[in-house]
N, C-alpha and C positions, 0 to 999 in steps of 0.2 A: 613506358609510364603514364599515360595519361588515360588511356584508356580503364589500367587499373586505377585511378583515383575517381575516373565516374563511377567504377562499379565499389568502391568500399566509400562510397560516398554516406549507405544508411548508419555505419559504424559509428559518426559523427554527431547524428539527428540522435541515433539511441544515449548518446556518453554525451551531449547537455543535455536531453532532457532528462536522462537522467540524475544529472550532476544542477540542473535548477531545483528537483520535488528534494533531493539529497539538500542541497544546501538551507531550503526555508526550514527543511524537519528543523535539523541543526541550527539557523537562525532562532524558529519558535524552542529551541532546547536552551538556548541560552537569553533569548528577552522573557524569555515562561510569563505571554502576558495575563494576565491581574483575574480576568473577565473569566479567562480556560480555567485558572490555576486555581481561583475560588469556585466554582460549579462543579456540583459530584452528581456523579451520572452514572446509573448501577455499581453505589458502595469504590470510586476511584471520579479520577479529575479528568475533566473536558479534554485537557491536551495529552493523556494518557491514548483515549480512543480518536484525537486528534493524528494524531500517532499512529494509533492501529487500521483506520483508515487510507493515510498515505501512504503505508507499510504495503496494502493490497494490492493499490492501483501499482507499483512499482511492478509490484511481482505478476501481476494482470497483462503488465506493458514485457515483462523482460520473458513472462511464455509467451507471449506474439510476437514479439521481432525475433529468440533465439529458438525457438522448437519451429520456425517458419512457418510461425499461423497467419499472416499479416495480411496474407497475398491470399491467400482459400477463403473458401464460400464461409458465409458468412453462420450458415448455420451448423463448420463444422467447429468454428471457431470460439462459438455459446455452447457447443455440445464438450469440450476443452475446459471452457471458464468458470460455468455457472453451480459446476458441483465445487466445484473452488471458492469462489463469491458470494454461496452461501454457504459449503458447509466451514471455514472462517470461521466467516463471523458469528455463526450459531457454536460453534465452541469456544468464544471468546465469551460469548456471554453465558454460554455455561458458568466457564470457568470467573471470570466475576464476580455473576452471581452469587453463587458457592463462597468465593472467597471473601463473598461482603457479609455471606450469614457466618463464615466458620470469624469473621472480628469480631461481628458486633455478638458473638457468645462466650467470647471471655469472658 
């Protein structure tokens, strides 16, 4: 039983890290700071961008932990993560800028 606990400690570490980030997101959603609500960037509120960044960070962390990439060489980690970390913000930029343009043209 003791050896099983020592082998599974990482799952609790992952749990607490993801819980903290999610709780921070929920707190931001409840509090809605005025400087994040009033600032518009790329056609949407800055709060939305904060949520997107935190979600991408959580996704990268989940990929590293549950695909067992956390203990691999740095080059393999970046080979897997870099396309996602480049393409997801690029696609979001396209969606937000085109959505803002469509909204302005109504």
